[in-house]
C-alpha atoms as a printed R data frame, in Angstrom:
    type eleno elety resid chain resno       x       y       z
1   ATOM     1    CA   MET     A     1  17.895  11.015  69.307
2   ATOM     2    CA   LYS     A     2  15.817  14.184  69.622
3   ATOM     3    CA   ALA     A     3  14.661  15.403  73.051
4   ATOM     4    CA   VAL     A     4  12.852  18.482  74.371
5   ATOM     5    CA   ARG     A     5  15.144  19.984  76.983
6   ATOM     6    CA   LEU     A     6  14.731  22.821  79.482
7   ATOM     7    CA   HIS     A     7  17.683  24.923  80.668
8   ATOM     8    CA   ALA     A     8  17.551  27.569  83.406
9   ATOM     9    CA   GLN     A     9  19.916  29.623  85.520
10  ATOM    10    CA   TRP     A    10  20.523  28.850  89.195
11  ATOM    11    CA   ASN     A    11  20.038  32.198  90.931
12  ATOM    12    CA   PRO     A    12  18.380  31.880  94.387
13  ATOM    13    CA   ARG     A    13  16.072  34.691  95.377
14  ATOM    14    CA   PRO     A    14  17.731  36.976  97.925
15  ATOM    15    CA   GLU     A    15  15.389  35.837 100.698
16  ATOM    16    CA   TYR     A    16  15.849  32.103 100.002
17  ATOM    17    CA   SER     A    17  18.496  29.907 101.552
18  ATOM    18    CA   PRO     A    18  18.909  26.519  99.792
19  ATOM    19    CA   GLY     A    19  17.931  23.634 102.068
20  ATOM    20    CA   PRO     A    20  19.795  20.437 102.957
21  ATOM    21    CA   LYS     A    21  18.162  18.510 100.087
22  ATOM    22    CA   ASP     A    22  19.030  21.113  97.457
23  ATOM    23    CA   ILE     A    23  22.100  20.499  95.270
24  ATOM    24    CA   GLU     A    24  23.871  23.744  94.492
25  ATOM    25    CA   GLY     A    25  23.430  24.662  90.832
26  ATOM    26    CA   LYS     A    26  21.696  21.368  89.984
27  ATOM    27    CA   ALA     A    27  18.457  20.671  91.864
28  ATOM    28    CA   CYS     A    28  16.038  22.356  94.209
29  ATOM    29    CA   TRP     A    29  12.912  21.186  96.042
30  ATOM    30    CA   LEU     A    30  11.373  24.653  95.694
31  ATOM    31    CA   GLY     A    31  12.042  25.428  92.060
32  ATOM    32    CA   SER     A    32  10.380  28.814  91.890
33  ATOM    33    CA   LYS     A    33  12.817  30.063  94.549
34  ATOM    34    CA   VAL     A    34  16.012  29.504  92.535
35  ATOM    35    CA   TRP     A    35  15.569  28.972  88.772
36  ATOM    36    CA   LYS     A    36  15.518  31.930  86.385
37  ATOM    37    CA   ASP     A    37  15.316  32.520  82.635
38  ATOM    38    CA   PRO     A    38  14.078  29.110  81.420
39  ATOM    39    CA   GLN     A    39  14.704  28.105  77.815
40  ATOM    40    CA   VAL     A    40  13.100  25.174  75.991
41  ATOM    41    CA   ALA     A    41  14.587  23.648  72.856
42  ATOM    42    CA   VAL     A    42  14.780  20.427  70.834
43  ATOM    43    CA   GLU     A    43  18.279  18.964  71.120
44  ATOM    44    CA   ASP     A    44  20.225  15.874  70.116
45  ATOM    45    CA   VAL     A    45  21.046  13.569  73.033
46  ATOM    46    CA   PRO     A    46  22.380   9.986  73.275
47  ATOM    47    CA   VAL     A    47  19.918   7.076  73.280
48  ATOM    48    CA   PRO     A    48  19.788   5.784  76.883
49  ATOM    49    CA   THR     A    49  20.925   2.255  77.707
50  ATOM    50    CA   LEU     A    50  20.072  -0.231  80.452
51  ATOM    51    CA   SER     A    51  22.313   0.184  83.511
52  ATOM    52    CA   GLN     A    52  20.789  -2.299  85.963
53  ATOM    53    CA   PRO     A    53  19.019  -5.685  85.578
54  ATOM    54    CA   THR     A    54  15.598  -4.213  86.482
55  ATOM    55    CA   ASP     A    55  15.717  -1.486  83.791
56  ATOM    56    CA   VAL     A    56  13.441  -1.341  80.757
57  ATOM    57    CA   LEU     A    57  14.103   0.586  77.520
58  ATOM    58    CA   VAL     A    58  10.843   2.108  76.253
59  ATOM    59    CA   LYS     A    59  10.136   3.649  72.864
60  ATOM    60    CA   VAL     A    60   7.954   6.634  73.693
61  ATOM    61    CA   ARG     A    61   4.791   6.711  71.575
62  ATOM    62    CA   ALA     A    62   2.738   9.472  73.239
63  ATOM    63    CA   CYS     A    63   3.418  12.111  75.899
64  ATOM    64    CA   GLY     A    64   1.084  14.814  77.149
65  ATOM    65    CA   VAL     A    65   2.087  18.391  77.928
66  ATOM    66    CA   CYS     A    66   1.390  18.897  81.623
67  ATOM    67    CA   GLY     A    67   0.715  22.152  83.426
68  ATOM    68    CA   SER     A    68   3.960  21.488  85.270
69  ATOM    69    CA   ASP     A    69   5.864  21.532  81.966
70  ATOM    70    CA   VAL     A    70   4.188  24.847  81.145
71  ATOM    71    CA   HIS     A    71   4.967  26.393  84.548
72  ATOM    72    CA   MET     A    72   8.597  25.253  84.469
73  ATOM    73    CA   ALA     A    73   8.946  27.286  81.250
74  ATOM    74    CA   GLN     A    74   6.821  30.205  82.430
75  ATOM    75    CA   CYS     A    75   8.216  33.157  84.405
76  ATOM    76    CA   ASP     A    76   7.019  35.615  86.963
77  ATOM    77    CA   GLU     A    77   7.776  39.326  86.789
78  ATOM    78    CA   LYS     A    78  11.344  38.667  87.974
79  ATOM    79    CA   ASN     A    79  11.910  35.841  85.433
80  ATOM    80    CA   TYR     A    80  11.779  33.049  88.024
81  ATOM    81    CA   ILE     A    81   9.956  29.907  86.914
82  ATOM    82    CA   LEU     A    82   6.404  29.507  88.241
83  ATOM    83    CA   TYR     A    83   6.626  25.813  89.141
84  ATOM    84    CA   PRO     A    84   7.189  25.601  92.916
85  ATOM    85    CA   GLY     A    85   8.324  21.975  93.285
86  ATOM    86    CA   LEU     A    86  11.293  19.641  92.793
87  ATOM    87    CA   THR     A    87  13.305  20.588  89.695
88  ATOM    88    CA   GLY     A    88  16.813  20.047  88.334
89  ATOM    89    CA   PHE     A    89  18.040  21.563  85.101
90  ATOM    90    CA   PRO     A    90  18.997  20.958  82.373
91  ATOM    91    CA   VAL     A    91  16.496  18.152  81.963
92  ATOM    92    CA   THR     A    92  14.415  16.417  79.287
93  ATOM    93    CA   LEU     A    93  10.798  17.326  80.020
94  ATOM    94    CA   GLY     A    94   7.742  15.080  79.811
95  ATOM    95    CA   HIS     A    95   6.203  12.582  82.218
96  ATOM    96    CA   GLU     A    96   2.639  11.810  81.074
97  ATOM    97    CA   PHE     A    97   3.670   9.115  78.626
98  ATOM    98    CA   SER     A    98   3.048   5.715  77.115
99  ATOM    99    CA   GLY     A    99   5.194   3.572  74.896
100 ATOM   100    CA   GLU     A   100   6.289   0.085  74.042
101 ATOM   101    CA   VAL     A   101   9.017  -2.113  75.463
102 ATOM   102    CA   VAL     A   102  12.145  -2.318  73.341
103 ATOM   103    CA   GLU     A   103  14.455  -4.136  75.727
104 ATOM   104    CA   ALA     A   104  14.142  -5.382  79.315
105 ATOM   105    CA   GLY     A   105  16.733  -6.388  81.878
106 ATOM   106    CA   PRO     A   106  16.675  -9.996  83.175
107 ATOM   107    CA   GLN     A   107  15.064  -8.974  86.463
108 ATOM   108    CA   ALA     A   108  12.501  -6.576  85.005
109 ATOM   109    CA   LEU     A   109   9.189  -8.231  85.887
110 ATOM   110    CA   ASN     A   110   5.733  -7.309  84.620
111 ATOM   111    CA   ARG     A   111   3.461  -6.915  87.655
112 ATOM   112    CA   ARG     A   112   0.442  -7.690  85.508
113 ATOM   113    CA   THR     A   113   1.683 -11.169  84.610
114 ATOM   114    CA   GLY     A   114   4.492 -11.825  87.092
115 ATOM   115    CA   LYS     A   115   6.707 -12.648  84.141
116 ATOM   116    CA   PRO     A   116   9.391 -10.696  82.240
117 ATOM   117    CA   PHE     A   117   8.237  -7.829  80.055
118 ATOM   118    CA   GLU     A   118   7.769  -8.757  76.403
119 ATOM   119    CA   VAL     A   119   9.174  -6.708  73.549
120 ATOM   120    CA   GLY     A   120   6.320  -4.621  72.118
121 ATOM   121    CA   GLU     A   121   4.301  -4.588  75.381
122 ATOM   122    CA   PRO     A   122   2.458  -1.263  75.788
123 ATOM   123    CA   VAL     A   123   3.389   0.435  79.037
124 ATOM   124    CA   THR     A   124   3.235   3.600  81.101
125 ATOM   125    CA   ALA     A   125   5.126   4.646  84.217
126 ATOM   126    CA   GLU     A   126   4.902   6.562  87.447
127 ATOM   127    CA   GLU     A   127   6.888   9.792  87.372
128 ATOM   128    CA   MET     A   128   7.444   9.748  91.156
129 ATOM   129    CA   LEU     A   129  10.689   7.782  91.492
130 ATOM   130    CA   TRP     A   130  10.438   6.754  95.150
131 ATOM   131    CA   CYS     A   131  13.273   4.871  96.844
132 ATOM   132    CA   GLY     A   132  11.320   2.334  98.917
133 ATOM   133    CA   ARG     A   133  13.875   2.613 101.762
134 ATOM   134    CA   CYS     A   134  13.196   5.869 103.632
135 ATOM   135    CA   ARG     A   135  10.712   6.331 106.488
136 ATOM   136    CA   PRO     A   136   7.855   7.826 104.373
137 ATOM   137    CA   CYS     A   137   8.202   4.949 101.854
138 ATOM   138    CA   ALA     A   138   8.264   2.373 104.684
139 ATOM   139    CA   ASP     A   139   5.149   3.996 106.172
140 ATOM   140    CA   GLY     A   140   3.375   3.597 102.813
141 ATOM   141    CA   PHE     A   141   3.691   7.155 101.520
142 ATOM   142    CA   PRO     A   142   5.944   6.908  98.427
143 ATOM   143    CA   ASN     A   143   4.726  10.275  97.069
144 ATOM   144    CA   HIS     A   144   6.592  11.888  99.955
145 ATOM   145    CA   CYS     A   145   9.826   9.894  99.634
146 ATOM   146    CA   GLU     A   146  12.775  11.626 101.295
147 ATOM   147    CA   ASN     A   147  14.981  10.639  98.330
148 ATOM   148    CA   LEU     A   148  12.406  11.448  95.662
149 ATOM   149    CA   HIS     A   149  13.312  12.038  92.023
150 ATOM   150    CA   GLU     A   150  10.808  12.800  89.265
151 ATOM   151    CA   LEU     A   151  10.765  11.946  85.594
152 ATOM   152    CA   GLY     A   152  10.810  15.146  83.564
153 ATOM   153    CA   PHE     A   153  11.574  17.328  86.587
154 ATOM   154    CA   ASP     A   154  15.044  16.433  87.834
155 ATOM   155    CA   VAL     A   155  15.543  13.174  85.872
156 ATOM   156    CA   ASP     A   156  15.347  13.036  82.089
157 ATOM   157    CA   GLY     A   157  11.770  12.452  80.970
158 ATOM   158    CA   ALA     A   158   9.675  11.303  78.052
159 ATOM   159    CA   PHE     A   159   9.744  14.123  75.503
160 ATOM   160    CA   ALA     A   160  12.288  11.979  73.677
161 ATOM   161    CA   GLU     A   161  12.363   8.977  71.351
162 ATOM   162    CA   TYR     A   162  13.456   6.572  74.052
163 ATOM   163    CA   LEU     A   163  13.421   6.402  77.818
164 ATOM   164    CA   VAL     A   164  14.867   3.987  80.408
165 ATOM   165    CA   VAL     A   165  12.693   3.280  83.450
166 ATOM   166    CA   ASP     A   166  13.182   0.889  86.347
167 ATOM   167    CA   SER     A   167  10.501  -1.794  86.109
168 ATOM   168    CA   LYS     A   168   9.245  -1.062  89.637
169 ATOM   169    CA   TYR     A   169   7.675   2.143  88.278
170 ATOM   170    CA   LEU     A   170   6.366   0.549  85.040
171 ATOM   171    CA   TRP     A   171   2.799  -0.621  84.429
172 ATOM   172    CA   SER     A   172   1.503  -2.697  81.530
173 ATOM   173    CA   LEU     A   173  -1.250  -1.236  79.340
174 ATOM   174    CA   GLN     A   174  -2.303  -4.566  77.858
175 ATOM   175    CA   GLU     A   175  -5.656  -4.224  79.580
176 ATOM   176    CA   LEU     A   176  -6.224  -0.968  77.682
177 ATOM   177    CA   ALA     A   177  -4.999  -2.466  74.410
178 ATOM   178    CA   GLU     A   178  -8.008  -4.773  74.515
179 ATOM   179    CA   VAL     A   179 -10.325  -1.728  74.473
180 ATOM   180    CA   TYR     A   180  -8.419   0.949  72.560
181 ATOM   181    CA   PRO     A   181  -7.320  -0.514  69.220
182 ATOM   182    CA   GLY     A   182  -4.053   0.204  67.465
183 ATOM   183    CA   GLU     A   183  -2.350   3.480  68.308
184 ATOM   184    CA   LYS     A   184  -5.296   4.697  70.405
185 ATOM   185    CA   VAL     A   185  -3.953   2.676  73.332
186 ATOM   186    CA   PHE     A   186  -0.993   5.068  73.499
187 ATOM   187    CA   LEU     A   187  -3.219   8.152  73.631
188 ATOM   188    CA   ALA     A   188  -5.241   6.564  76.436
189 ATOM   189    CA   GLY     A   189  -2.079   5.334  78.123
190 ATOM   190    CA   SER     A   190  -0.570   8.831  78.223
191 ATOM   191    CA   LEU     A   191  -3.521   9.907  80.388
192 ATOM   192    CA   VAL     A   192  -3.046   7.261  83.052
193 ATOM   193    CA   GLU     A   193  -0.516   9.381  84.990
194 ATOM   194    CA   PRO     A   194  -2.635  12.612  85.231
195 ATOM   195    CA   THR     A   195  -5.768  10.567  85.950
196 ATOM   196    CA   SER     A   196  -3.873   8.807  88.730
197 ATOM   197    CA   VAL     A   197  -2.996  12.226  90.190
198 ATOM   198    CA   ALA     A   198  -6.736  12.994  90.255
199 ATOM   199    CA   TYR     A   199  -7.571   9.565  91.725
200 ATOM   200    CA   ASN     A   200  -4.965   9.965  94.467
201 ATOM   201    CA   ALA     A   201  -6.317  13.429  95.305
202 ATOM   202    CA   CYS     A   202 -10.001  12.514  95.452
203 ATOM   203    CA   ILE     A   203  -9.999   8.905  96.656
204 ATOM   204    CA   GLU     A   204  -6.797   8.345  98.606
205 ATOM   205    CA   ARG     A   205  -6.094  11.793 100.072
206 ATOM   206    CA   GLY     A   206  -9.614  13.151 100.051
207 ATOM   207    CA   GLY     A   207 -11.055   9.975 101.534
208 ATOM   208    CA   GLY     A   208 -13.376   9.331  98.632
209 ATOM   209    CA   ILE     A   209 -17.136   9.752  98.716
210 ATOM   210    CA   ARG     A   210 -20.250   7.678  99.256
211 ATOM   211    CA   PRO     A   211 -22.596   7.107  96.345
212 ATOM   212    CA   GLY     A   212 -25.109   9.933  96.371
213 ATOM   213    CA   ASP     A   213 -22.694  12.613  97.572
214 ATOM   214    CA   SER     A   214 -22.113  15.895  95.726
215 ATOM   215    CA   VAL     A   215 -18.679  17.115  94.738
216 ATOM   216    CA   VAL     A   216 -17.261  20.390  93.377
217 ATOM   217    CA   ILE     A   217 -14.205  20.601  91.102
218 ATOM   218    CA   LEU     A   218 -12.561  24.008  90.778
219 ATOM   219    CA   GLY     A   219 -10.672  24.144  87.484
220 ATOM   220    CA   GLY     A   220 -11.378  22.231  84.291
221 ATOM   221    CA   GLY     A   221  -7.794  21.398  83.306
222 ATOM   222    CA   PRO     A   222  -6.656  17.798  82.758
223 ATOM   223    CA   ILE     A   223  -6.526  16.975  86.494
224 ATOM   224    CA   GLY     A   224  -9.900  18.584  87.137
225 ATOM   225    CA   LEU     A   225 -11.566  16.803  84.223
226 ATOM   226    CA   ALA     A   226 -10.055  13.465  85.228
227 ATOM   227    CA   ALA     A   227 -11.325  14.018  88.765
228 ATOM   228    CA   CYS     A   228 -14.818  14.625  87.392
229 ATOM   229    CA   ALA     A   229 -14.674  11.285  85.580
230 ATOM   230    CA   VAL     A   230 -13.333   9.401  88.648
231 ATOM   231    CA   LEU     A   231 -15.898  10.869  91.043
232 ATOM   232    CA   LYS     A   232 -18.780  10.198  88.711
233 ATOM   233    CA   ARG     A   233 -17.658   6.575  88.544
234 ATOM   234    CA   ALA     A   234 -17.434   6.616  92.350
235 ATOM   235    CA   GLY     A   235 -21.134   7.428  92.589
236 ATOM   236    CA   ALA     A   236 -21.304  11.220  92.923
237 ATOM   237    CA   VAL     A   237 -24.894  12.306  92.290
238 ATOM   238    CA   ASN     A   238 -23.837  15.863  91.500
239 ATOM   239    CA   VAL     A   239 -20.468  16.541  89.872
240 ATOM   240    CA   ILE     A   240 -20.235  20.332  89.698
241 ATOM   241    CA   LEU     A   241 -17.433  22.039  87.791
242 ATOM   242    CA   SER     A   242 -16.440  25.683  88.243
243 ATOM   243    CA   GLU     A   243 -14.526  26.756  85.142
244 ATOM   244    CA   PRO     A   244 -14.422  30.041  83.194
245 ATOM   245    CA   SER     A   245 -13.680  28.484  79.767
246 ATOM   246    CA   GLU     A   246 -16.715  27.351  77.775
247 ATOM   247    CA   VAL     A   247 -14.515  24.945  75.797
248 ATOM   248    CA   ARG     A   248 -13.437  23.230  78.978
249 ATOM   249    CA   ARG     A   249 -16.982  23.203  80.362
250 ATOM   250    CA   GLU     A   250 -18.200  21.460  77.195
251 ATOM   251    CA   MET     A   251 -15.431  18.849  77.477
252 ATOM   252    CA   ALA     A   252 -16.512  18.296  81.077
253 ATOM   253    CA   ARG     A   253 -20.101  17.664  80.009
254 ATOM   254    CA   GLN     A   254 -18.903  15.016  77.539
255 ATOM   255    CA   ILE     A   255 -16.965  13.327  80.329
256 ATOM   256    CA   GLY     A   256 -20.031  13.204  82.542
257 ATOM   257    CA   VAL     A   257 -20.210  16.406  84.626
258 ATOM   258    CA   ASP     A   258 -23.725  17.271  85.789
259 ATOM   259    CA   ILE     A   259 -23.330  21.028  86.153
260 ATOM   260    CA   ALA     A   260 -20.597  23.176  84.627
261 ATOM   261    CA   PHE     A   261 -20.728  26.919  85.286
262 ATOM   262    CA   ASP     A   262 -18.628  30.073  84.832
263 ATOM   263    CA   PRO     A   263 -17.658  31.489  88.269
264 ATOM   264    CA   THR     A   264 -16.949  34.888  86.684
265 ATOM   265    CA   LYS     A   265 -20.624  35.178  85.717
266 ATOM   266    CA   ASP     A   266 -22.505  33.039  88.292
267 ATOM   267    CA   LYS     A   267 -22.039  33.339  92.042
268 ATOM   268    CA   PHE     A   268 -20.144  30.239  93.149
269 ATOM   269    CA   SER     A   269 -21.894  29.582  96.469
270 ATOM   270    CA   GLU     A   270 -25.344  30.201  95.030
271 ATOM   271    CA   VAL     A   271 -24.844  27.640  92.236
272 ATOM   272    CA   VAL     A   272 -23.393  24.996  94.562
273 ATOM   273    CA   LEU     A   273 -25.991  25.390  97.283
274 ATOM   274    CA   GLU     A   274 -28.855  25.459  94.787
275 ATOM   275    CA   GLN     A   275 -27.649  22.257  93.068
276 ATOM   276    CA   THR     A   276 -27.176  20.454  96.407
277 ATOM   277    CA   ASN     A   277 -30.470  21.518  98.049
278 ATOM   278    CA   GLY     A   278 -28.528  23.697 100.440
279 ATOM   279    CA   LEU     A   279 -26.357  20.855 101.786
280 ATOM   280    CA   GLY     A   280 -23.156  21.834 100.016
281 ATOM   281    CA   ALA     A   281 -20.592  19.385  98.690
282 ATOM   282    CA   LYS     A   282 -18.864  16.526 100.457
283 ATOM   283    CA   LEU     A   283 -15.623  17.168  98.566
284 ATOM   284    CA   TYR     A   284 -14.150  20.309  97.015
285 ATOM   285    CA   LEU     A   285 -11.129  19.796  94.767
286 ATOM   286    CA   GLU     A   286  -8.896  22.849  94.290
287 ATOM   287    CA   ALA     A   287  -7.485  22.181  90.817
288 ATOM   288    CA   SER     A   288  -7.519  25.739  89.487
289 ATOM   289    CA   GLY     A   289  -4.024  26.724  90.597
290 ATOM   290    CA   VAL     A   290  -5.297  30.076  91.942
291 ATOM   291    CA   PRO     A   291  -6.260  29.171  95.525
292 ATOM   292    CA   HIS     A   292  -5.840  32.767  96.698
293 ATOM   293    CA   ILE     A   293  -8.663  33.713  94.310
294 ATOM   294    CA   VAL     A   294 -11.128  30.827  94.787
295 ATOM   295    CA   TRP     A   295 -10.673  30.126  98.499
296 ATOM   296    CA   LYS     A   296 -13.267  32.623  99.699
297 ATOM   297    CA   ASP     A   297 -15.875  30.941  97.476
298 ATOM   298    CA   ILE     A   298 -15.081  27.537  99.002
299 ATOM   299    CA   GLU     A   299 -15.333  28.929 102.533
300 ATOM   300    CA   ASP     A   300 -18.623  30.672 101.741
301 ATOM   301    CA   CYS     A   301 -20.101  27.365 100.611
302 ATOM   302    CA   ILE     A   302 -18.882  25.473 103.639
303 ATOM   303    CA   TRP     A   303 -20.075  28.191 106.052
304 ATOM   304    CA   ASN     A   304 -23.550  28.604 104.499
305 ATOM   305    CA   ALA     A   305 -24.293  24.937 103.738
306 ATOM   306    CA   ARG     A   306 -26.681  22.954 105.933
307 ATOM   307    CA   GLY     A   307 -24.351  19.965 105.643
308 ATOM   308    CA   ILE     A   308 -21.121  19.525 107.567
309 ATOM   309    CA   ASN     A   309 -17.977  17.322 107.215
310 ATOM   310    CA   ALA     A   310 -16.762  18.748 103.933
311 ATOM   311    CA   THR     A   311 -13.213  17.974 102.758
312 ATOM   312    CA   VAL     A   312 -11.174  20.402 100.651
313 ATOM   313    CA   VAL     A   313  -8.361  18.812  98.693
314 ATOM   314    CA   VAL     A   314  -5.595  21.025  97.318
315 ATOM   315    CA   VAL     A   315  -4.045  19.325  94.289
316 ATOM   316    CA   ALA     A   316  -2.951  22.170  91.979
317 ATOM   317    CA   ARG     A   317   0.626  23.359  92.579
318 ATOM   318    CA   ALA     A   318   0.862  27.074  93.267
319 ATOM   319    CA   ASP     A   319   3.311  29.296  95.127
320 ATOM   320    CA   ALA     A   320   0.505  31.267  96.727
321 ATOM   321    CA   SER     A   321  -0.848  31.763 100.249
322 ATOM   322    CA   ILE     A   322  -4.422  30.857 101.062
323 ATOM   323    CA   PRO     A   323  -6.567  33.353 103.058
324 ATOM   324    CA   LEU     A   324  -7.750  30.719 105.518
325 ATOM   325    CA   SER     A   325 -10.431  31.278 108.186
326 ATOM   326    CA   GLY     A   326  -9.923  28.611 110.821
327 ATOM   327    CA   GLU     A   327 -13.280  29.310 112.457
328 ATOM   328    CA   VAL     A   328 -15.129  28.140 109.330
329 ATOM   329    CA   PHE     A   329 -13.441  24.770 109.419
330 ATOM   330    CA   GLN     A   330 -13.855  24.387 113.159
331 ATOM   331    CA   VAL     A   331 -17.553  25.211 113.330
332 ATOM   332    CA   ARG     A   332 -18.465  23.275 110.177
333 ATOM   333    CA   ARG     A   333 -16.299  20.260 111.064
334 ATOM   334    CA   ALA     A   334 -14.490  20.598 107.728
335 ATOM   335    CA   GLN     A   335 -10.956  19.685 106.811
336 ATOM   336    CA   ILE     A   336  -8.210  20.595 104.328
337 ATOM   337    CA   VAL     A   337  -5.796  18.041 102.901
338 ATOM   338    CA   GLY     A   338  -2.951  18.416 100.441
339 ATOM   339    CA   SER     A   339  -2.315  15.983  97.654
340 ATOM   340    CA   GLN     A   340   0.892  15.308  95.755
341 ATOM   341    CA   GLY     A   341   1.639  12.629  93.170
342 ATOM   342    CA   HIS     A   342   0.031   9.342  92.306
343 ATOM   343    CA   SER     A   343   2.140   6.453  93.571
344 ATOM   344    CA   GLY     A   344   1.213   3.666  95.964
345 ATOM   345    CA   HIS     A   345  -2.165   2.438  97.211
346 ATOM   346    CA   GLY     A   346  -2.847   0.538  93.978
347 ATOM   347    CA   THR     A   347  -3.690   3.779  92.181
348 ATOM   348    CA   PHE     A   348  -2.144   3.103  88.784
349 ATOM   349    CA   PRO     A   349  -3.634  -0.369  88.244
350 ATOM   350    CA   ARG     A   350  -7.029   0.827  89.463
351 ATOM   351    CA   VAL     A   351  -7.028   3.753  87.022
352 ATOM   352    CA   ILE     A   352  -5.971   1.478  84.152
353 ATOM   353    CA   SER     A   353  -8.827  -0.895  85.039
354 ATOM   354    CA   LEU     A   354 -11.309   2.009  85.245
355 ATOM   355    CA   MET     A   355 -10.258   3.207  81.822
356 ATOM   356    CA   ALA     A   356 -10.507  -0.331  80.408
357 ATOM   357    CA   ALA     A   357 -14.004  -0.576  81.871
358 ATOM   358    CA   GLY     A   358 -15.222   2.471  79.927
359 ATOM   359    CA   MET     A   359 -14.029   5.581  81.733
360 ATOM   360    CA   ASP     A   360 -12.906   7.448  78.627
361 ATOM   361    CA   VAL     A   361 -10.763  10.468  79.485
362 ATOM   362    CA   THR     A   362  -9.322  10.788  75.983
363 ATOM   363    CA   LYS     A   363 -12.080  13.321  75.320
364 ATOM   364    CA   ALA     A   364  -9.897  15.793  77.224
365 ATOM   365    CA   ILE     A   365  -7.263  15.712  74.482
366 ATOM   366    CA   SER     A   366  -7.627  18.953  72.531
367 ATOM   367    CA   LYS     A   367  -4.831  18.455  70.022
368 ATOM   368    CA   THR     A   368  -2.101  16.041  68.961
369 ATOM   369    CA   VAL     A   369   1.229  17.367  67.742
370 ATOM   370    CA   SER     A   370   4.657  16.095  66.712
371 ATOM   371    CA   PHE     A   371   7.527  16.100  69.196
372 ATOM   372    CA   ASP     A   372   9.283  19.029  67.457
373 ATOM   373    CA   GLN     A   373   6.138  21.132  68.022
374 ATOM   374    CA   ILE     A   374   6.265  20.668  71.809
375 ATOM   375    CA   PRO     A   375   8.251  23.832  72.648
376 ATOM   376    CA   GLU     A   376   5.842  26.140  70.853
377 ATOM   377    CA   HIS     A   377   2.843  24.493  72.503
378 ATOM   378    CA   ILE     A   378   4.424  24.695  75.945
379 ATOM   379    CA   HIS     A   379   4.517  28.451  75.390
380 ATOM   380    CA   CYS     A   380   1.067  28.522  73.772
381 ATOM   381    CA   LEU     A   381  -0.489  26.812  76.782
382 ATOM   382    CA   GLN     A   382   0.691  29.669  79.027
383 ATOM   383    CA   THR     A   383  -2.076  31.838  77.622
384 ATOM   384    CA   ASP     A   384  -4.503  29.676  75.617
385 ATOM   385    CA   LYS     A   385  -6.981  28.307  78.142
386 ATOM   386    CA   ASN     A   386  -9.160  26.678  75.471
387 ATOM   387    CA   LEU     A   387  -6.499  24.029  74.947
388 ATOM   388    CA   VAL     A   388  -6.937  21.415  77.654
389 ATOM   389    CA   LYS     A   389  -4.552  18.594  76.858
390 ATOM   390    CA   VAL     A   390  -1.962  18.713  74.076
391 ATOM   391    CA   THR     A   391  -0.397  15.311  73.411
392 ATOM   392    CA   ALA     A   392   2.707  14.684  71.338
393 ATOM   393    CA   LEU     A   393   2.794  11.531  69.198
394 ATOM   394    CA   ASN     A   394   5.966   9.717  68.185
395 ATOM   395    CA   GLN     A   395   5.485   7.280  65.295
């Protein structure tokens, strides 16, 4: 079968010493510190087979190109990849996917029905492959599993015709199939994973909001736009998006954003404080990936707002330091939290139910392509900020 694969060279930066979880030449938890000269290509690989009774063979029908895919293939000035997280190459990319069940092991149970998966069932999956045995998993934090693997990062992912996934990570999309007819269920299903990342960031890690609160999203990429949709559904009275691209701002308006402005033309703090009657926002989501650039604007808002108790959630992955002023957060009783992943806490089934109830995030899809067009679009997305979500379809 055909698969989109990424190769890179293991060459640790001089100042970096591989940690105890790194595997020499194969995998690193801080990818941007060791991997150089990435190359993406379509290759022939064997069709995967079931290896344990809980496995499910899935025919991939749709898979979105994530910013992580782009940054794994994108280099800094020294040709190291930009993505800072867990990576292991070579690997088949792709993790924002949906598909249909082809074969299921005898112990692969559908959590929607409590029965075995049926052939043809539309499904999606978590990309965080948590073990369920380590201390973070036992404490209820699977996104921070000590033995974590990730689909499309260090385990072969979904930019392929077929994929095998353990059923404990698999979720039925039958609920969506009742709303999105025919092949549209697969487009919607491919957005469950990134929307779950946004849900985890805003609701689980950020603590959510109360109806009537104001929120600010920095960055109108797929995670930022999904967060706008989730927070509007959660009752935000003002969903404010800071985004330089007019194309992305218009998409945000279609999804339900109240105010979308260009921070390169309008002063960030003035817009936010004006729209919130001087109170500021309850939640600020850093989804731009350039925290070192936007952080001063966030602090200005928190410092000058009449309201207190703001939460800043950092969800975008970036190997960059934040110019933090502790005094601002002390005096204004504010807090910063980091967010990674999407697993646990009922996030996936809740997002699927939200989408089935009318939260349509498919409006964020800019373009659909074939699987053999993925490499060129991974490179195109490095510079074209008017493309929000590119999704590959497999007939």
